[in-house]
C-alpha positions in Angstrom: -26.6 95.0 -53.9 -23.3 96.0 -52.3 -24.0 96.2 -48.5 -26.0 94.3 -45.9 -26.2 94.4 -42.1 -27.0 91.1 -40.3 -28.4 91.1 -36.8 -27.9 87.9 -34.9 -29.3 87.1 -31.4 -27.4 85.7 -28.5 -28.1 82.0 -27.7 -28.0 79.9 -24.6 -27.2 76.2 -25.3 -27.7 72.9 -23.5 -30.3 74.1 -20.9 -29.0 71.6 -18.4 -29.4 68.1 -19.8 -29.7 69.0 -23.5 -25.9 68.8 -24.1 -25.0 69.9 -27.6 -28.7 69.6 -28.6 -31.0 72.2 -26.9 -30.7 76.0 -27.6 -32.7 79.2 -27.2 -32.3 82.6 -28.8 -32.2 85.6 -26.4 -32.7 89.3 -26.9 -29.0 90.4 -27.0 -27.5 91.1 -30.4 -24.4 91.3 -32.6 -24.7 93.4 -35.8 -22.3 92.7 -38.6 -22.2 94.9 -41.8 -20.7 93.5 -45.0 -19.8 95.9 -47.9 -18.2 94.6 -51.0 -15.3 96.8 -52.2 -12.5 96.8 -54.8 -9.9 96.5 -52.1 -9.0 93.4 -50.0 -10.3 92.5 -46.5 -11.0 95.2 -43.9 -12.5 94.4 -40.5 -13.4 97.0 -38.0 -15.2 97.2 -34.7 -13.3 94.4 -32.9 -9.9 93.9 -31.3 -7.0 93.9 -33.7 -6.3 90.2 -32.9 -9.6 89.4 -34.7 -9.2 91.6 -37.7 -7.5 89.0 -40.0 -8.8 86.4 -42.4 -9.4 83.9 -39.5 -12.2 86.1 -38.2 -15.3 83.8 -37.9 -17.6 86.2 -39.8 -15.2 86.2 -42.7 -14.5 82.5 -42.7 -18.2 81.7 -42.9 -18.6 84.4 -45.5 -16.0 82.7 -47.6 -17.4 79.3 -47.0 -20.8 80.3 -48.3 -19.2 81.9 -51.4 -17.2 78.7 -52.0 -20.4 76.6 -51.8 -21.9 78.9 -54.4 -18.8 78.7 -56.6 -18.6 82.5 -56.3 -15.5 84.6 -56.3 -14.4 86.1 -53.0 -14.0 89.8 -53.7 -12.8 92.6 -51.4 -15.1 93.1 -48.4 -15.3 95.6 -45.5 -16.8 94.0 -42.4 -17.8 96.1 -39.4 -18.7 94.2 -36.2 -20.9 95.8 -33.5 -21.0 93.1 -30.9 -23.1 93.3 -27.7 -22.8 89.5 -27.1 -19.9 89.1 -24.7 -17.0 86.9 -25.9 -16.2 83.5 -24.3 -19.1 83.8 -21.9 -21.4 81.0 -23.1 -23.9 83.2 -25.0 -23.1 82.1 -28.5 -20.7 84.9 -29.6 -18.9 82.6 -32.0 -22.1 81.2 -33.5 -23.4 84.7 -34.0 -20.4 85.6 -36.1 -20.7 82.4 -38.2 -24.4 83.0 -38.8 -23.7 86.7 -39.7 -21.0 85.8 -42.2 -23.1 83.1 -43.8 -26.2 85.3 -44.2 -24.2 88.3 -45.3 -22.6 86.4 -48.2 -25.8 84.7 -49.2 -27.8 88.0 -49.3 -25.0 89.9 -51.2 -25.1 87.1 -53.9 -28.8 86.9 -54.4 -30.0 84.8 -51.4 -29.6 81.5 -53.4 -29.3 79.3 -50.3 -32.0 78.5 -47.8 -31.6 78.9 -44.1 -31.1 75.1 -43.9 -28.4 75.3 -46.4 -26.6 78.0 -44.4 -27.0 75.9 -41.2 -25.5 73.0 -43.0 -22.4 75.0 -43.9 -21.9 76.7 -40.6 -22.5 73.5 -38.6 -19.7 71.8 -40.6 -17.5 74.7 -39.2 -18.8 74.8 -35.6 -19.2 71.1 -35.1 -22.5 71.2 -33.3 -25.8 73.0 -34.0 -27.1 73.8 -30.5 -26.2 77.6 -30.8 -26.4 77.9 -34.6 -30.0 76.6 -34.9 -31.7 79.1 -32.5 -29.5 81.9 -33.9 -30.9 81.2 -37.4 -34.4 80.3 -36.5 -35.1 82.0 -33.2 -37.0 80.6 -30.2 -36.4 77.3 -28.5 -34.9 74.5 -30.6 -33.5 71.0 -30.4 -31.1 69.7 -33.0 -29.4 66.5 -34.0 -26.8 65.7 -36.7 -27.9 62.9 -39.1 -25.5 61.6 -41.7 -23.4 64.7 -41.2 -26.3 67.2 -41.6 -28.1 69.1 -38.8 -31.8 68.6 -38.3 -33.6 71.1 -36.1 -37.1 71.4 -34.7 -38.7 74.2 -32.7 -40.6 73.9 -29.4 -43.2 76.1 -27.8 -42.4 78.2 -24.7 -44.8 79.4 -22.0 -45.0 83.2 -22.2 -44.5 83.8 -18.5 -40.8 82.6 -18.3 -38.1 85.1 -17.3 -34.6 84.4 -18.4 -31.8 85.9 -16.3 -28.2 85.7 -17.5 -25.6 86.0 -14.7 -22.5 87.2 -16.6 -19.2 87.3 -14.7 -16.2 89.5 -15.1 -14.1 86.6 -16.4 -14.3 84.5 -19.5 -14.0 80.7 -20.1 -12.8 79.5 -23.5 -14.9 76.8 -24.9 -11.8 74.7 -25.6 -11.0 74.6 -21.9 -14.6 73.9 -21.0 -14.6 70.9 -23.4 -11.2 69.7 -22.3 -12.5 68.7 -18.8 -15.3 66.5 -20.1 -14.8 62.7 -20.0 -14.7 60.7 -23.3 -17.1 58.1 -22.0 -20.1 58.2 -19.7 -22.0 55.5 -17.8 -25.3 54.1 -19.0 -27.0 55.4 -15.9 -25.8 59.0 -16.7 -26.9 58.7 -20.3 -30.4 57.5 -19.2 -30.6 60.3 -16.6 -29.9 63.0 -19.2 -32.3 61.6 -21.8 -35.2 61.5 -19.3 -34.4 64.9 -17.8 -34.0 66.5 -21.3 -37.5 65.4 -22.3 -39.0 66.8 -19.2 -37.1 70.2 -19.7 -38.9 70.7 -23.0 -42.3 69.9 -21.6 -41.8 72.1 -18.5 -40.8 75.0 -20.7 -43.9 74.5 -22.7 -46.2 74.3 -19.7 -44.6 76.9 -17.5 -44.2 74.3 -14.8 -41.6 75.8 -12.4 -41.2 72.7 -10.2 -40.8 70.3 -13.1 -38.3 72.6 -14.7 -36.3 72.9 -11.5 -36.1 69.2 -11.2 -35.6 68.4 -14.8 -32.8 70.9 -15.5 -30.2 68.6 -13.8 -27.4 67.1 -15.8 -24.7 64.5 -15.4 -22.8 64.9 -18.7 -21.1 68.3 -18.5 -22.1 70.6 -15.7 -20.6 68.7 -12.8 -17.2 68.9 -14.6 -17.4 72.4 -15.8 -18.7 74.0 -12.6 -15.2 73.4 -11.1 -13.9 76.0 -13.5 -16.4 78.7 -12.2 -15.7 80.2 -8.8 -18.7 80.2 -6.4 -20.9 78.2 -8.8 -22.4 76.1 -6.1 -23.1 79.1 -3.8 -24.9 80.9 -6.7 -26.8 77.8 -7.6 -28.0 77.4 -4.0 -29.1 81.0 -3.9 -31.0 80.8 -7.1 -32.8 77.6 -6.0 -33.7 79.3 -2.7 -35.9 81.6 -4.8 -37.4 78.7 -6.8 -35.5 79.3 -10.0 -34.3 76.7 -12.4 -30.6 76.9 -12.8 -28.0 75.8 -15.3 -24.8 76.8 -17.2 -25.4 78.9 -20.3 -23.6 76.9 -22.9 -20.1 76.0 -21.7 -20.2 78.9 -19.2 -19.1 80.9 -17.3 -22.5 82.7 -17.7 -25.1 81.1 -15.4 -28.7 81.0 -16.4 -31.8 81.3 -14.2 -35.3 80.6 -15.6 -38.1 81.7 -13.5 -41.7 83.1 -13.4 -40.8 85.4 -10.6 -40.4 88.9 -12.2 -38.7 90.2 -9.0 -35.9 87.6 -9.1 -33.2 89.9 -10.6 -33.7 92.4 -7.7 -33.5 89.6 -5.1 -30.3 88.2 -6.6 -28.8 91.6 -6.9 -29.1 92.1 -3.1 -27.5 88.8 -2.2 -24.9 88.0 -4.9 -22.2 90.4 -3.7 -22.1 88.7 -0.3 -21.3 85.2 -1.6 -18.8 85.9 -4.4 -15.7 87.9 -4.9 -16.4 88.4 -8.7 -18.7 90.9 -10.2 -21.7 89.3 -11.9 -24.0 91.3 -14.2 -27.6 90.3 -13.8 -29.1 90.7 -17.3 -32.8 89.9 -17.9 -33.3 88.7 -21.4 -36.5 88.0 -23.4 -36.7 85.1 -25.9 -36.0 86.2 -29.4 -38.4 84.4 -31.7 -37.3 86.1 -34.9 -33.8 84.7 -35.2 -31.2 86.3 -37.4 -32.3 89.1 -39.7 -30.7 90.7 -42.7 -31.1 94.4 -43.7 -29.8 94.9 -47.2 -28.9 98.3 -48.6 -28.8 99.3 -52.3 
């Protein structure tokens, strides 16, 4: 086998209080094709700045080959990305997952999905986006003795996920830099209790419980200052009964609702309360996770 295309879903991490633990795969995708060649490295489909050996798809590709004690040959990588970069929808995790799966498939699929998650988590540092990208659906993850452990949770079928994607980005490094090194006991207890309720509310389809549970004291109150009009948009979403949170580190904002007309309601009100353009993107939950399509 010389060629494989890997399709990886977008992911939203944290879901309010589940900081660096909760994640959900969504129906927006990046496709990455890997073709072994006799030449060196060639990367197409992305900005020139990302066409070198530090491209995340290539670094994870090489990491998997190293774990297999396999030679890194020439490879042509083509990236067809529909997940926006630096918007809090798992664009970096998608490339890591794609590279890991691409290398594994091209060399005989010797590693399990857990093995690939172990390798990529060592690169990313936290599994909240990686786990749902690999497995699909709603996941919660922890790191135990340096290795990620992931479990899946059920979702009520009536939920609508709306991603509000702005016309500006927010690098994850900046979003992490504003977080405190230590938190109070009260804030830690607050997040533990609210996180447990988030998972149950998503299972039951309980809008009121989810609205109340999806509050956080560990990261959102610091990061929202980096996002213009955050509080105005949150107030608008809550007016319509939606649960509201940052998607990952932001700046994309996430509404979870059972109101199928919410996107139209927001579209009529958002322009009046913000100077930025916000794309309102309805997304279904992707239960399949990343998929590989090999070609002979």
